[in-house]
PDB file as gemmi writes it, atoms N, CA and C in Angstrom:
CRYST1    1.000    1.000    1.000  90.00  90.00  90.00 P 1                      
ATOM      1  N   CYS A   1       9.166  -9.037  -5.410  1.00  0.00           N  
ATOM      2  CA  CYS A   1       7.721  -9.083  -5.323  1.00  0.00           C  
ATOM      3  C   CYS A   1       7.110  -9.204  -6.727  1.00  0.00           C  
ATOM      4  N   PHE A   2       7.494  -8.310  -7.637  1.00  0.00           N  
ATOM      5  CA  PHE A   2       6.920  -8.340  -8.977  1.00  0.00           C  
ATOM      6  C   PHE A   2       7.356  -9.584  -9.739  1.00  0.00           C  
ATOM      7  N   GLN A   3       8.580 -10.018  -9.522  1.00  0.00           N  
ATOM      8  CA  GLN A   3       9.062 -11.227 -10.194  1.00  0.00           C  
ATOM      9  C   GLN A   3       8.257 -12.441  -9.748  1.00  0.00           C  
ATOM     10  N   ARG A   4       7.877 -12.469  -8.456  1.00  0.00           N  
ATOM     11  CA  ARG A   4       7.063 -13.577  -7.944  1.00  0.00           C  
ATOM     12  C   ARG A   4       5.677 -13.552  -8.573  1.00  0.00           C  
ATOM     13  N   ILE A   5       5.101 -12.365  -8.733  1.00  0.00           N  
ATOM     14  CA  ILE A   5       3.773 -12.250  -9.349  1.00  0.00           C  
ATOM     15  C   ILE A   5       3.825 -12.771 -10.781  1.00  0.00           C  
ATOM     16  N   ILE A   6       4.847 -12.361 -11.529  1.00  0.00           N  
ATOM     17  CA  ILE A   6       4.974 -12.805 -12.919  1.00  0.00           C  
ATOM     18  C   ILE A   6       5.227 -14.311 -12.973  1.00  0.00           C  
ATOM     19  N   ALA A   7       6.035 -14.821 -12.059  1.00  0.00           N  
ATOM     20  CA  ALA A   7       6.341 -16.256 -12.053  1.00  0.00           C  
ATOM     21  C   ALA A   7       5.100 -17.094 -11.735  1.00  0.00           C  
ATOM     22  N   ASN A   8       4.197 -16.579 -10.910  1.00  0.00           N  
ATOM     23  CA  ASN A   8       3.016 -17.348 -10.482  1.00  0.00           C  
ATOM     24  C   ASN A   8       1.787 -17.145 -11.358  1.00  0.00           C  
ATOM     25  N   ARG A   9       1.829 -16.201 -12.268  1.00  0.00           N  
ATOM     26  CA  ARG A   9       0.637 -15.964 -13.090  1.00  0.00           C  
ATOM     27  C   ARG A   9       0.528 -17.038 -14.174  1.00  0.00           C  
ATOM     28  N   PRO A  10      -0.698 -17.288 -14.650  1.00  0.00           N  
ATOM     29  CA  PRO A  10      -0.864 -18.270 -15.727  1.00  0.00           C  
ATOM     30  C   PRO A  10      -0.101 -17.834 -16.976  1.00  0.00           C  
ATOM     31  N   ARG A  11       0.496 -18.773 -17.655  1.00  0.00           N  
ATOM     32  CA  ARG A  11       1.276 -18.473 -18.850  1.00  0.00           C  
ATOM     33  C   ARG A  11       0.352 -18.283 -20.060  1.00  0.00           C  
ATOM     34  N   PRO A  12       0.388 -17.100 -20.671  1.00  0.00           N  
ATOM     35  CA  PRO A  12      -0.416 -16.920 -21.887  1.00  0.00           C  
ATOM     36  C   PRO A  12       0.251 -17.631 -23.061  1.00  0.00           C  
ATOM     37  N   LYS A  13      -0.545 -17.950 -24.078  1.00  0.00           N  
ATOM     38  CA  LYS A  13       0.019 -18.591 -25.273  1.00  0.00           C  
ATOM     39  C   LYS A  13       1.053 -17.674 -25.916  1.00  0.00           C  
ATOM     40  N   ALA A  14       0.720 -16.399 -25.988  1.00  0.00           N  
ATOM     41  CA  ALA A  14       1.654 -15.395 -26.509  1.00  0.00           C  
ATOM     42  C   ALA A  14       1.642 -14.220 -25.539  1.00  0.00           C  
ATOM     43  N   GLU A  15       2.810 -13.781 -25.141  1.00  0.00           N  
ATOM     44  CA  GLU A  15       2.914 -12.647 -24.207  1.00  0.00           C  
ATOM     45  C   GLU A  15       2.325 -11.400 -24.867  1.00  0.00           C  
ATOM     46  N   PRO A  16       1.314 -10.772 -24.240  1.00  0.00           N  
ATOM     47  CA  PRO A  16       0.719  -9.584 -24.864  1.00  0.00           C  
ATOM     48  C   PRO A  16       1.708  -8.420 -24.882  1.00  0.00           C  
ATOM     49  N   MET A  17       1.689  -7.673 -25.985  1.00  0.00           N  
ATOM     50  CA  MET A  17       2.543  -6.507 -26.125  1.00  0.00           C  
ATOM     51  C   MET A  17       1.667  -5.323 -26.513  1.00  0.00           C  
ATOM     52  N   ILE A  18       1.763  -4.261 -25.723  1.00  0.00           N  
ATOM     53  CA  ILE A  18       0.988  -3.052 -25.982  1.00  0.00           C  
ATOM     54  C   ILE A  18       1.949  -1.885 -25.965  1.00  0.00           C  
ATOM     55  N   GLY A  19       1.994  -1.144 -27.037  1.00  0.00           N  
ATOM     56  CA  GLY A  19       2.883   0.018 -27.118  1.00  0.00           C  
ATOM     57  C   GLY A  19       4.348  -0.362 -26.950  1.00  0.00           C  
ATOM     58  N   GLY A  20       4.719  -1.550 -27.384  1.00  0.00           N  
ATOM     59  CA  GLY A  20       6.099  -2.006 -27.276  1.00  0.00           C  
ATOM     60  C   GLY A  20       6.475  -2.524 -25.893  1.00  0.00           C  
ATOM     61  N   ARG A  21       5.504  -2.627 -25.010  1.00  0.00           N  
ATOM     62  CA  ARG A  21       5.766  -3.125 -23.645  1.00  0.00           C  
ATOM     63  C   ARG A  21       5.101  -4.473 -23.434  1.00  0.00           C  
ATOM     64  N   CYS A  22       5.774  -5.326 -22.665  1.00  0.00           N  
ATOM     65  CA  CYS A  22       5.204  -6.622 -22.312  1.00  0.00           C  
ATOM     66  C   CYS A  22       5.594  -6.928 -20.864  1.00  0.00           C  
ATOM     67  N   GLY A  23       5.182  -8.088 -20.357  1.00  0.00           N  
ATOM     68  CA  GLY A  23       5.494  -8.449 -18.979  1.00  0.00           C  
ATOM     69  C   GLY A  23       4.523  -7.843 -17.986  1.00  0.00           C  
ATOM     70  N   PHE A  24       3.262  -7.734 -18.376  1.00  0.00           N  
ATOM     71  CA  PHE A  24       2.254  -7.165 -17.491  1.00  0.00           C  
ATOM     72  C   PHE A  24       2.052  -8.078 -16.283  1.00  0.00           C  
ATOM     73  N   LEU A  25       1.833  -7.481 -15.117  1.00  0.00           N  
ATOM     74  CA  LEU A  25       1.727  -8.254 -13.884  1.00  0.00           C  
ATOM     75  C   LEU A  25       0.473  -9.112 -13.827  1.00  0.00           C  
ATOM     76  N   TYR A  26      -0.645  -8.547 -14.207  1.00  0.00           N  
ATOM     77  CA  TYR A  26      -1.911  -9.268 -14.090  1.00  0.00           C  
ATOM     78  C   TYR A  26      -2.592  -9.324 -15.443  1.00  0.00           C  
ATOM     79  N   LEU A  27      -3.090 -10.512 -15.769  1.00  0.00           N  
ATOM     80  CA  LEU A  27      -3.795 -10.736 -17.022  1.00  0.00           C  
ATOM     81  C   LEU A  27      -5.205 -11.224 -16.703  1.00  0.00           C  
ATOM     82  N   ASN A  28      -6.152 -10.883 -17.587  1.00  0.00           N  
ATOM     83  CA  ASN A  28      -7.513 -11.376 -17.378  1.00  0.00           C  
ATOM     84  C   ASN A  28      -7.628 -12.801 -17.908  1.00  0.00           C  
ATOM     85  N   LYS A  29      -8.834 -13.352 -17.871  1.00  0.00           N  
ATOM     86  CA  LYS A  29      -9.015 -14.756 -18.275  1.00  0.00           C  
ATOM     87  C   LYS A  29      -8.735 -14.985 -19.752  1.00  0.00           C  
ATOM     88  N   ASP A  30      -8.743 -13.913 -20.553  1.00  0.00           N  
ATOM     89  CA  ASP A  30      -8.438 -14.031 -21.980  1.00  0.00           C  
ATOM     90  C   ASP A  30      -6.952 -13.837 -22.273  1.00  0.00           C  
ATOM     91  N   GLY A  31      -6.148 -13.611 -21.224  1.00  0.00           N  
ATOM     92  CA  GLY A  31      -4.716 -13.423 -21.407  1.00  0.00           C  
ATOM     93  C   GLY A  31      -4.317 -12.001 -21.760  1.00  0.00           C  
ATOM     94  N   LYS A  32      -5.244 -11.054 -21.608  1.00  0.00           N  
ATOM     95  CA  LYS A  32      -4.959  -9.645 -21.901  1.00  0.00           C  
ATOM     96  C   LYS A  32      -4.678  -8.918 -20.591  1.00  0.00           C  
ATOM     97  N   PRO A  33      -3.873  -7.841 -20.643  1.00  0.00           N  
ATOM     98  CA  PRO A  33      -3.571  -7.101 -19.408  1.00  0.00           C  
ATOM     99  C   PRO A  33      -4.827  -6.502 -18.786  1.00  0.00           C  
ATOM    100  N   ILE A  34      -4.875  -6.503 -17.471  1.00  0.00           N  
ATOM    101  CA  ILE A  34      -5.982  -5.873 -16.746  1.00  0.00           C  
ATOM    102  C   ILE A  34      -5.759  -4.370 -16.797  1.00  0.00           C  
ATOM    103  N   VAL A  35      -6.772  -3.641 -17.228  1.00  0.00           N  
ATOM    104  CA  VAL A  35      -6.662  -2.185 -17.388  1.00  0.00           C  
ATOM    105  C   VAL A  35      -7.266  -1.475 -16.183  1.00  0.00           C  
ATOM    106  N   ALA A  36      -7.109  -0.163 -16.139  1.00  0.00           N  
ATOM    107  CA  ALA A  36      -7.553   0.643 -14.994  1.00  0.00           C  
ATOM    108  C   ALA A  36      -9.038   0.454 -14.691  1.00  0.00           C  
ATOM    109  N   LEU A  37      -9.863   0.342 -15.717  1.00  0.00           N  
ATOM    110  CA  LEU A  37     -11.296   0.177 -15.501  1.00  0.00           C  
ATOM    111  C   LEU A  37     -11.598  -1.111 -14.738  1.00  0.00           C  
ATOM    112  N   HIS A  38     -10.845  -2.190 -15.042  1.00  0.00           N  
ATOM    113  CA  HIS A  38     -11.022  -3.438 -14.298  1.00  0.00           C  
ATOM    114  C   HIS A  38     -10.722  -3.226 -12.820  1.00  0.00           C  
ATOM    115  N   TRP A  39      -9.610  -2.555 -12.541  1.00  0.00           N  
ATOM    116  CA  TRP A  39      -9.220  -2.330 -11.148  1.00  0.00           C  
ATOM    117  C   TRP A  39     -10.266  -1.502 -10.414  1.00  0.00           C  
ATOM    118  N   GLU A  40     -10.811  -0.475 -11.085  1.00  0.00           N  
ATOM    119  CA  GLU A  40     -11.833   0.351 -10.445  1.00  0.00           C  
ATOM    120  C   GLU A  40     -13.068  -0.480 -10.106  1.00  0.00           C  
ATOM    121  N   HIS A  41     -13.452  -1.401 -11.002  1.00  0.00           N  
ATOM    122  CA  HIS A  41     -14.596  -2.271 -10.720  1.00  0.00           C  
ATOM    123  C   HIS A  41     -14.293  -3.213  -9.557  1.00  0.00           C  
ATOM    124  N   TYR A  42     -13.077  -3.750  -9.489  1.00  0.00           N  
ATOM    125  CA  TYR A  42     -12.697  -4.619  -8.369  1.00  0.00           C  
ATOM    126  C   TYR A  42     -12.820  -3.864  -7.044  1.00  0.00           C  
ATOM    127  N   PHE A  43     -12.289  -2.648  -7.019  1.00  0.00           N  
ATOM    128  CA  PHE A  43     -12.356  -1.845  -5.799  1.00  0.00           C  
ATOM    129  C   PHE A  43     -13.806  -1.532  -5.442  1.00  0.00           C  
ATOM    130  N   LYS A  44     -14.630  -1.215  -6.424  1.00  0.00           N  
ATOM    131  CA  LYS A  44     -16.035  -0.890  -6.185  1.00  0.00           C  
ATOM    132  C   LYS A  44     -16.758  -2.086  -5.557  1.00  0.00           C  
ATOM    133  N   HIS A  45     -16.521  -3.284  -6.112  1.00  0.00           N  
ATOM    134  CA  HIS A  45     -17.168  -4.479  -5.575  1.00  0.00           C  
ATOM    135  C   HIS A  45     -16.671  -4.815  -4.177  1.00  0.00           C  
ATOM    136  N   ILE A  46     -15.384  -4.616  -3.919  1.00  0.00           N  
ATOM    137  CA  ILE A  46     -14.842  -4.854  -2.578  1.00  0.00           C  
ATOM    138  C   ILE A  46     -15.514  -3.929  -1.571  1.00  0.00           C  
ATOM    139  N   CYS A  47     -15.645  -2.643  -1.921  1.00  0.00           N  
ATOM    140  CA  CYS A  47     -16.293  -1.681  -1.015  1.00  0.00           C  
ATOM    141  C   CYS A  47     -17.760  -2.045  -0.793  1.00  0.00           C  
ATOM    142  N   GLN A  48     -18.452  -2.459  -1.858  1.00  0.00           N  
ATOM    143  CA  GLN A  48     -19.860  -2.844  -1.719  1.00  0.00           C  
ATOM    144  C   GLN A  48     -20.013  -4.045  -0.792  1.00  0.00           C  
ATOM    145  N   LYS A  49     -19.170  -5.056  -0.966  1.00  0.00           N  
ATOM    146  CA  LYS A  49     -19.240  -6.233  -0.100  1.00  0.00           C  
ATOM    147  C   LYS A  49     -18.967  -5.858   1.355  1.00  0.00           C  
ATOM    148  N   TYR A  50     -17.938  -5.041   1.574  1.00  0.00           N  
ATOM    149  CA  TYR A  50     -17.591  -4.615   2.932  1.00  0.00           C  
ATOM    150  C   TYR A  50     -18.765  -3.864   3.550  1.00  0.00           C  
ATOM    151  N   ASN A  51     -19.333  -2.917   2.807  1.00  0.00           N  
ATOM    152  CA  ASN A  51     -20.427  -2.098   3.331  1.00  0.00           C  
ATOM    153  C   ASN A  51     -21.694  -2.920   3.592  1.00  0.00           C  
ATOM    154  N   ASN A  52     -21.881  -4.007   2.873  1.00  0.00           N  
ATOM    155  CA  ASN A  52     -23.035  -4.884   3.127  1.00  0.00           C  
ATOM    156  C   ASN A  52     -22.852  -5.704   4.402  1.00  0.00           C  
ATOM    157  N   ILE A  53     -21.601  -5.973   4.772  1.00  0.00           N  
ATOM    158  CA  ILE A  53     -21.315  -6.821   5.923  1.00  0.00           C  
ATOM    159  C   ILE A  53     -21.183  -6.010   7.214  1.00  0.00           C  
ATOM    160  N   TYR A  54     -20.477  -4.882   7.154  1.00  0.00           N  
ATOM    161  CA  TYR A  54     -20.139  -4.136   8.365  1.00  0.00           C  
ATOM    162  C   TYR A  54     -20.982  -2.881   8.512  1.00  0.00           C  
ATOM    163  N   LYS A  55     -21.209  -2.513   9.780  1.00  0.00           N  
ATOM    164  CA  LYS A  55     -22.022  -1.339  10.091  1.00  0.00           C  
ATOM    165  C   LYS A  55     -21.298  -0.051   9.697  1.00  0.00           C  
ATOM    166  N   GLU A  56     -20.021   0.026  10.076  1.00  0.00           N  
ATOM    167  CA  GLU A  56     -19.235   1.214   9.727  1.00  0.00           C  
ATOM    168  C   GLU A  56     -18.895   1.143   8.246  1.00  0.00           C  
ATOM    169  N   GLN A  57     -19.359   2.114   7.490  1.00  0.00           N  
ATOM    170  CA  GLN A  57     -19.225   2.089   6.038  1.00  0.00           C  
ATOM    171  C   GLN A  57     -17.834   2.535   5.578  1.00  0.00           C  
ATOM    172  N   MET A  58     -17.328   1.860   4.574  1.00  0.00           N  
ATOM    173  CA  MET A  58     -16.042   2.190   3.987  1.00  0.00           C  
ATOM    174  C   MET A  58     -16.265   3.296   2.949  1.00  0.00           C  
ATOM    175  N   PRO A  59     -15.416   4.323   2.938  1.00  0.00           N  
ATOM    176  CA  PRO A  59     -15.577   5.364   1.920  1.00  0.00           C  
ATOM    177  C   PRO A  59     -15.188   4.825   0.547  1.00  0.00           C  
ATOM    178  N   LYS A  60     -15.499   5.596  -0.481  1.00  0.00           N  
ATOM    179  CA  LYS A  60     -15.153   5.179  -1.840  1.00  0.00           C  
ATOM    180  C   LYS A  60     -13.629   5.131  -1.967  1.00  0.00           C  
ATOM    181  N   VAL A  61     -13.125   3.981  -2.383  1.00  0.00           N  
ATOM    182  CA  VAL A  61     -11.684   3.791  -2.551  1.00  0.00           C  
ATOM    183  C   VAL A  61     -11.429   3.425  -4.004  1.00  0.00           C  
ATOM    184  N   THR A  62     -10.455   4.081  -4.600  1.00  0.00           N  
ATOM    185  CA  THR A  62     -10.086   3.803  -5.986  1.00  0.00           C  
ATOM    186  C   THR A  62      -8.587   3.531  -6.049  1.00  0.00           C  
ATOM    187  N   PRO A  63      -8.121   2.987  -7.162  1.00  0.00           N  
ATOM    188  CA  PRO A  63      -6.672   2.811  -7.305  1.00  0.00           C  
ATOM    189  C   PRO A  63      -5.915   4.137  -7.154  1.00  0.00           C  
ATOM    190  N   HIS A  64      -6.528   5.227  -7.604  1.00  0.00           N  
ATOM    191  CA  HIS A  64      -5.874   6.535  -7.483  1.00  0.00           C  
ATOM    192  C   HIS A  64      -5.725   6.939  -6.011  1.00  0.00           C  
ATOM    193  N   VAL A  65      -6.743   6.647  -5.211  1.00  0.00           N  
ATOM    194  CA  VAL A  65      -6.665   6.934  -3.778  1.00  0.00           C  
ATOM    195  C   VAL A  65      -5.521   6.138  -3.150  1.00  0.00           C  
ATOM    196  N   CYS A  66      -5.392   4.868  -3.550  1.00  0.00           N  
ATOM    197  CA  CYS A  66      -4.302   4.037  -3.027  1.00  0.00           C  
ATOM    198  C   CYS A  66      -2.938   4.604  -3.423  1.00  0.00           C  
ATOM    199  N   ARG A  67      -2.834   5.081  -4.651  1.00  0.00           N  
ATOM    200  CA  ARG A  67      -1.580   5.683  -5.111  1.00  0.00           C  
ATOM    201  C   ARG A  67      -1.235   6.914  -4.271  1.00  0.00           C  
ATOM    202  N   ASN A  68      -2.254   7.775  -4.054  1.00  0.00           N  
ATOM    203  CA  ASN A  68      -2.012   8.976  -3.250  1.00  0.00           C  
ATOM    204  C   ASN A  68      -1.632   8.625  -1.822  1.00  0.00           C  
ATOM    205  N   THR A  69      -2.281   7.621  -1.243  1.00  0.00           N  
ATOM    206  CA  THR A  69      -1.962   7.185   0.113  1.00  0.00           C  
ATOM    207  C   THR A  69      -0.526   6.691   0.190  1.00  0.00           C  
ATOM    208  N   LEU A  70      -0.093   5.926  -0.796  1.00  0.00           N  
ATOM    209  CA  LEU A  70       1.282   5.442  -0.827  1.00  0.00           C  
ATOM    210  C   LEU A  70       2.266   6.604  -0.905  1.00  0.00           C  
ATOM    211  N   CYS A  71       1.974   7.582  -1.754  1.00  0.00           N  
ATOM    212  CA  CYS A  71       2.875   8.739  -1.888  1.00  0.00           C  
ATOM    213  C   CYS A  71       2.962   9.531  -0.585  1.00  0.00           C  
ATOM    214  N   ILE A  72       1.817   9.747   0.045  1.00  0.00           N  
ATOM    215  CA  ILE A  72       1.807  10.507   1.299  1.00  0.00           C  
ATOM    216  C   ILE A  72       2.560   9.740   2.386  1.00  0.00           C  
ATOM    217  N   SER A  73       2.333   8.426   2.483  1.00  0.00           N  
ATOM    218  CA  SER A  73       3.046   7.621   3.483  1.00  0.00           C  
ATOM    219  C   SER A  73       4.546   7.654   3.241  1.00  0.00           C  
ATOM    220  N   SER A  74       4.946   7.611   1.975  1.00  0.00           N  
ATOM    221  CA  SER A  74       6.369   7.672   1.645  1.00  0.00           C  
ATOM    222  C   SER A  74       6.961   9.009   2.068  1.00  0.00           C  
ATOM    223  N   GLN A  75       6.222  10.089   1.843  1.00  0.00           N  
ATOM    224  CA  GLN A  75       6.705  11.410   2.249  1.00  0.00           C  
ATOM    225  C   GLN A  75       6.808  11.501   3.767  1.00  0.00           C  
ATOM    226  N   ILE A  76       5.801  10.983   4.475  1.00  0.00           N  
ATOM    227  CA  ILE A  76       5.836  11.008   5.942  1.00  0.00           C  
ATOM    228  C   ILE A  76       7.046  10.230   6.442  1.00  0.00           C  
ATOM    229  N   ASN A  77       7.275   9.053   5.868  1.00  0.00           N  
ATOM    230  CA  ASN A  77       8.411   8.245   6.289  1.00  0.00           C  
ATOM    231  C   ASN A  77       9.731   8.932   5.980  1.00  0.00           C  
ATOM    232  N   ALA A  78       9.802   9.633   4.843  1.00  0.00           N  
ATOM    233  CA  ALA A  78      11.027  10.354   4.492  1.00  0.00           C  
ATOM    234  C   ALA A  78      11.292  11.472   5.504  1.00  0.00           C  
ATOM    235  N   VAL A  79      10.231  12.192   5.894  1.00  0.00           N  
ATOM    236  CA  VAL A  79      10.385  13.254   6.899  1.00  0.00           C  
ATOM    237  C   VAL A  79      10.808  12.645   8.226  1.00  0.00           C  
ATOM    238  N   CYS A  80      10.200  11.529   8.602  1.00  0.00           N  
ATOM    239  CA  CYS A  80      10.556  10.863   9.859  1.00  0.00           C  
ATOM    240  C   CYS A  80      12.010  10.428   9.840  1.00  0.00           C  
ATOM    241  N   ARG A  81      12.449   9.857   8.721  1.00  0.00           N  
ATOM    242  CA  ARG A  81      13.845   9.418   8.633  1.00  0.00           C  
ATOM    243  C   ARG A  81      14.797  10.594   8.765  1.00  0.00           C  
ATOM    244  N   GLU A  82      14.466  11.718   8.124  1.00  0.00           N  
ATOM    245  CA  GLU A  82      15.335  12.889   8.194  1.00  0.00           C  
ATOM    246  C   GLU A  82      15.383  13.441   9.624  1.00  0.00           C  
ATOM    247  N   LYS A  83      14.216  13.510  10.263  1.00  0.00           N  
ATOM    248  CA  LYS A  83      14.187  14.012  11.643  1.00  0.00           C  
ATOM    249  C   LYS A  83      14.944  13.087  12.578  1.00  0.00           C  
ATOM    250  N   THR A  84      14.785  11.782  12.385  1.00  0.00           N  
ATOM    251  CA  THR A  84      15.492  10.855  13.272  1.00  0.00           C  
ATOM    252  C   THR A  84      16.993  10.941  13.059  1.00  0.00           C  
ATOM    253  N   ARG A  85      17.395  11.187  11.827  1.00  0.00           N  
ATOM    254  CA  ARG A  85      18.829  11.330  11.559  1.00  0.00           C  
ATOM    255  C   ARG A  85      19.370  12.563  12.275  1.00  0.00           C  
ATOM    256  N   ARG A  86      18.597  13.650  12.276  1.00  0.00           N  
ATOM    257  CA  ARG A  86      19.064  14.898  12.888  1.00  0.00           C  
ATOM    258  C   ARG A  86      18.995  14.864  14.414  1.00  0.00           C  
ATOM    259  N   LEU A  87      17.921  14.355  14.958  1.00  0.00           N  
ATOM    260  CA  LEU A  87      17.695  14.435  16.399  1.00  0.00           C  
ATOM    261  C   LEU A  87      18.177  13.221  17.187  1.00  0.00           C  
ATOM    262  N   GLY A  88      18.406  12.167  16.493  1.00  0.00           N  
ATOM    263  CA  GLY A  88      18.712  10.929  17.194  1.00  0.00           C  
ATOM    264  C   GLY A  88      17.423  10.137  17.291  1.00  0.00           C  
ATOM    265  N   MET A  89      17.445   8.932  16.819  1.00  0.00           N  
ATOM    266  CA  MET A  89      16.224   8.162  16.638  1.00  0.00           C  
ATOM    267  C   MET A  89      15.385   8.020  17.897  1.00  0.00           C  
ATOM    268  N   LEU A  90      15.932   7.529  18.956  1.00  0.00           N  
ATOM    269  CA  LEU A  90      15.138   7.239  20.138  1.00  0.00           C  
ATOM    270  C   LEU A  90      14.554   8.512  20.750  1.00  0.00           C  
ATOM    271  N   THR A  91      15.331   9.579  20.797  1.00  0.00           N  
ATOM    272  CA  THR A  91      14.837  10.839  21.354  1.00  0.00           C  
ATOM    273  C   THR A  91      13.636  11.331  20.567  1.00  0.00           C  
ATOM    274  N   PHE A  92      13.750  11.314  19.240  1.00  0.00           N  
ATOM    275  CA  PHE A  92      12.650  11.778  18.400  1.00  0.00           C  
ATOM    276  C   PHE A  92      11.392  10.953  18.618  1.00  0.00           C  
ATOM    277  N   PHE A  93      11.535   9.636  18.611  1.00  0.00           N  
ATOM    278  CA  PHE A  93      10.367   8.780  18.757  1.00  0.00           C  
ATOM    279  C   PHE A  93       9.732   8.932  20.123  1.00  0.00           C  
ATOM    280  N   LYS A  94      10.534   9.028  21.180  1.00  0.00           N  
ATOM    281  CA  LYS A  94       9.954   9.190  22.509  1.00  0.00           C  
ATOM    282  C   LYS A  94       9.193  10.503  22.616  1.00  0.00           C  
ATOM    283  N   GLN A  95       9.739  11.578  22.016  1.00  0.00           N  
ATOM    284  CA  GLN A  95       9.039  12.860  22.015  1.00  0.00           C  
ATOM    285  C   GLN A  95       7.729  12.741  21.232  1.00  0.00           C  
ATOM    286  N   ALA A  96       7.771  12.057  20.105  1.00  0.00           N  
ATOM    287  CA  ALA A  96       6.572  11.895  19.283  1.00  0.00           C  
ATOM    288  C   ALA A  96       5.514  11.079  20.021  1.00  0.00           C  
ATOM    289  N   LEU A  97       5.949  10.050  20.727  1.00  0.00           N  
ATOM    290  CA  LEU A  97       5.000   9.219  21.468  1.00  0.00           C  
ATOM    291  C   LEU A  97       4.364   9.992  22.614  1.00  0.00           C  
ATOM    292  N   LYS A  98       5.148  10.860  23.278  1.00  0.00           N  
ATOM    293  CA  LYS A  98       4.589  11.673  24.358  1.00  0.00           C  
ATOM    294  C   LYS A  98       3.505  12.604  23.828  1.00  0.00           C  
ATOM    295  N   ARG A  99       3.684  13.092  22.588  1.00  0.00           N  
ATOM    296  CA  ARG A  99       2.684  13.979  21.979  1.00  0.00           C  
ATOM    297  C   ARG A  99       1.491  13.192  21.455  1.00  0.00           C  
ATOM    298  N   GLY A 100       1.576  11.866  21.481  1.00  0.00           N  
ATOM    299  CA  GLY A 100       0.471  11.047  20.990  1.00  0.00           C  
ATOM    300  C   GLY A 100       0.491  10.867  19.487  1.00  0.00           C  
ATOM    301  N   ALA A 101       1.656  10.991  18.869  1.00  0.00           N  
ATOM    302  CA  ALA A 101       1.754  10.865  17.415  1.00  0.00           C  
ATOM    303  C   ALA A 101       1.331   9.481  16.969  1.00  0.00           C  
ATOM    304  N   ARG A 102       0.688   9.418  15.825  1.00  0.00           N  
ATOM    305  CA  ARG A 102       0.237   8.150  15.276  1.00  0.00           C  
ATOM    306  C   ARG A 102       0.733   7.962  13.842  1.00  0.00           C  
ATOM    307  N   SER A 103       1.877   8.518  13.538  1.00  0.00           N  
ATOM    308  CA  SER A 103       2.417   8.358  12.190  1.00  0.00           C  
ATOM    309  C   SER A 103       2.955   6.947  12.008  1.00  0.00           C  
ATOM    310  N   PRO A 104       3.092   6.506  10.754  1.00  0.00           N  
ATOM    311  CA  PRO A 104       3.573   5.140  10.524  1.00  0.00           C  
ATOM    312  C   PRO A 104       4.927   4.863  11.149  1.00  0.00           C  
ATOM    313  N   CYS A 105       5.777   5.890  11.258  1.00  0.00           N  
ATOM    314  CA  CYS A 105       7.119   5.637  11.789  1.00  0.00           C  
ATOM    315  C   CYS A 105       7.136   5.518  13.305  1.00  0.00           C  
ATOM    316  N   THR A 106       6.062   5.897  13.999  1.00  0.00           N  
ATOM    317  CA  THR A 106       6.051   5.748  15.458  1.00  0.00           C  
ATOM    318  C   THR A 106       5.292   4.520  15.929  1.00  0.00           C  
ATOM    319  N   MET A 107       4.476   3.947  15.071  1.00  0.00           N  
ATOM    320  CA  MET A 107       3.638   2.830  15.504  1.00  0.00           C  
ATOM    321  C   MET A 107       4.472   1.611  15.911  1.00  0.00           C  
ATOM    322  N   GLY A 108       5.489   1.287  15.125  1.00  0.00           N  
ATOM    323  CA  GLY A 108       6.338   0.143  15.462  1.00  0.00           C  
ATOM    324  C   GLY A 108       7.066   0.350  16.772  1.00  0.00           C  
ATOM    325  N   LEU A 109       7.530   1.572  16.997  1.00  0.00           N  
ATOM    326  CA  LEU A 109       8.245   1.862  18.235  1.00  0.00           C  
ATOM    327  C   LEU A 109       7.303   1.791  19.436  1.00  0.00           C  
ATOM    328  N   ARG A 110       6.060   2.213  19.242  1.00  0.00           N  
ATOM    329  CA  ARG A 110       5.078   2.163  20.337  1.00  0.00           C  
ATOM    330  C   ARG A 110       4.947   0.729  20.850  1.00  0.00           C  
ATOM    331  N   PHE A 111       4.863  -0.232  19.934  1.00  0.00           N  
ATOM    332  CA  PHE A 111       4.738  -1.627  20.335  1.00  0.00           C  
ATOM    333  C   PHE A 111       6.041  -2.136  20.937  1.00  0.00           C  
ATOM    334  N   SER A 112       7.172  -1.694  20.413  1.00  0.00           N  
ATOM    335  CA  SER A 112       8.463  -2.136  20.953  1.00  0.00           C  
ATOM    336  C   SER A 112       8.646  -1.630  22.388  1.00  0.00           C  
ATOM    337  N   LEU A 113       8.264  -0.370  22.634  1.00  0.00           N  
ATOM    338  CA  LEU A 113       8.385   0.189  23.987  1.00  0.00           C  
ATOM    339  C   LEU A 113       7.446  -0.553  24.947  1.00  0.00           C  
ATOM    340  N   ALA A 114       6.235  -0.846  24.480  1.00  0.00           N  
ATOM    341  CA  ALA A 114       5.272  -1.537  25.336  1.00  0.00           C  
ATOM    342  C   ALA A 114       5.756  -2.950  25.666  1.00  0.00           C  
ATOM    343  N   ALA A 115       6.448  -3.553  24.721  1.00  0.00           N  
ATOM    344  CA  ALA A 115       6.941  -4.922  24.942  1.00  0.00           C  
ATOM    345  C   ALA A 115       8.256  -4.935  25.713  1.00  0.00           C  
ATOM    346  N   GLY A 116       8.813  -3.750  25.990  1.00  0.00           N  
ATOM    347  CA  GLY A 116      10.056  -3.663  26.729  1.00  0.00           C  
ATOM    348  C   GLY A 116      11.283  -4.028  25.924  1.00  0.00           C  
ATOM    349  N   LYS A 117      11.179  -3.946  24.610  1.00  0.00           N  
ATOM    350  CA  LYS A 117      12.314  -4.276  23.766  1.00  0.00           C  
ATOM    351  C   LYS A 117      13.326  -3.141  23.657  1.00  0.00           C  
ATOM    352  N   ILE A 118      12.895  -1.930  24.012  1.00  0.00           N  
ATOM    353  CA  ILE A 118      13.803  -0.764  23.930  1.00  0.00           C  
ATOM    354  C   ILE A 118      13.980  -0.181  25.317  1.00  0.00           C  
TER     355      ILE A 118                                                      
END                                                                             
């Protein structure tokens, strides 16, 4: 994924180096790395556009919120994997579905069961 991003980005005249590091994924129009403040502004504008279009308002989302969401999802998936290893995958998922669980690890199975694939 990251190699594709680097391969598809515009080639700067000289690769920027900051603190001895280079190979930044995203560069601005001047060929400099995009910093956290840029990302926060992008997220702010995305939320503003969404809120202008749709009735249901989007809460404030920042790169930090996305990072926390990724970490929490990873932890949930790790717990799900451990439980499925201990209990047996199908038994665990069927029990979770009966309880109405909506975790990321049960959503795929919900669609598979509905489609009759399992």
